[in-house]
N, C-alpha and C positions, 0 to 999 in steps of 0.2 A: 504494500500500500504506500503510495507516494505521500510522504509527510510534507515535503516542501521542495520548491525549486527556487533557489536564491541567487541573486546577482552577487558575484564576488570579483567584479572587475577591478575594484580597488583592493590592494593587498590587506588593508586594514579591515575590510569586511571578512576576509578569510580568517584573520586573527580573531575577530569578535566571535564569529561562528564557532571556530575551533575551541575557543575558551569557554563559550557557553555550553557546548556539547560535553567538554571535559567535566563540567560541574555536575552533569546528570549521570555520568558513567560510574559503574561500580564493578567490583570483582566479579568476573564471569562474563563480562561484556566483550564482544568481538566486533570491531569495526572493519568492514571490508571496503577498502578505498581503491577506486579504479579511475582510469583516465589516461589519455595519451601521454607520451613522454614530454616532460617539461611543463605540464599543465598546472602543477601546484600541489601534488599529493604530499611530498615531503614538507612543503611549507605549512600545509594544514597540520600535519603531525607535529612539526616543530612547535607551533603555537599551542597545540593541545598539551604536549608534554611539558613545556616551559610553564604553563599555567598551574599544573598540579604537582610539579617536582621542583627540585633545586637545580636542575640541569641548566647550564648556561648555553651549552652547545648541543645540538641535536643533529648529528650527521646522518646521511642516508646509510643504511646498513647493507648497501648493495653487495659488498664482498663478505661481510660478517654474516649476513642473512638476518640475524636477530640480535638486537641490542636491548638490554634491560635498563629500566629506570625505576628507582624506588620513590614511592610517595607515602604519605601518611596512611593511606587506606589499602593500597595494593601495589604490587609490582606491575609496571606497564612494560609490555614488550612491543618493540617496534620491529616489524618484520618487512623485508623487501623480497617478494617472491619472484622478482624479475628473472633471476638466473636459474630458477628451478625449472627442470624439464617436465615435471609432472607432479601431481598431488602426492604420489608415492614418496617423492623426495622429502616433501614436507612431513609426511607421516613418519619417515625414518628419523626426523629431527625430534619427534615426540611432541609436536605442538598441540595436538588435540588433547593430550593429557594435561597440558598447561592452561588450556582455555578456562577451566573452572576456577582457578586460583589467581587469576591475573586479569588485567585489561589488555586486550590484544589489538593492536593497530596494524593492519596488513595492507601494504602497498602492492599493487598488481594482484589484488585478491582474485581476480577472474581466472588466474592461472591455477588456483587451487580450490575453485568453487565447490568441487565435489566433496570436500571435507569440512567446509564451513558449516557452523551450526545454523539451523533454520531460523533462529531468532537473532541472527547478527544484523547490525545496522549497516546498510549499504549506502556508500557515498560515491557518487559518480561526478567527477569534475570534468566539465566540457568547455571547450573553446569553440564557439560558433560565430563565425563572421566577426572575429576580433572582440567578442564579448564572452566573458567567462562566467559560468554558472556552476552551481553545485546542486545536484539532485539528491535528496535524502529520502531513503526508502526503508521502512521498517514495519514491524508487526504492530498490533494494537497496543501492546505494552510500551513500545517505544513511542508511539503516538501520545500516550498518556504522559510519559516523561517529558516530552517536548512541550507540553502545556505549562511546565514549570520554567521554561526559558522565556525570559523577558525581552531579550534583544534580537532574537533571530528573525522575527518577522519584519523588522525594519529595513532589511537589506534586499 
């Protein structure tokens, strides 16, 4: 169910949306983030992680594949599935066992969609005719959580 379709042409809008979503996430949440190369997936994740952790730098884990960040409430894992050849490679990393005890942010999530939980929040970042948008798609539980976000509808 599409929760919202937001304009993120200005990077500050990406920052606000990422920070607001970080406030409603909890242990066990998986965010599946997709979009073309260079569209802003890592930027979204950087602002999300910086809002809820003490991390100053949030690099892309393209070569590490997964990087952990500690927060007050949960470990946040930032995963980049770009280099994975199949969902089986992700399974061999043991990520599905990690889903319940952490917040998982996955770039290039479409590469491992077969192992993503049904209740993950899907974020698709698009650049259409030089205008950048983020589509947010989630189940009814996510839709209820988004009612607690005050700033996201303004963008």
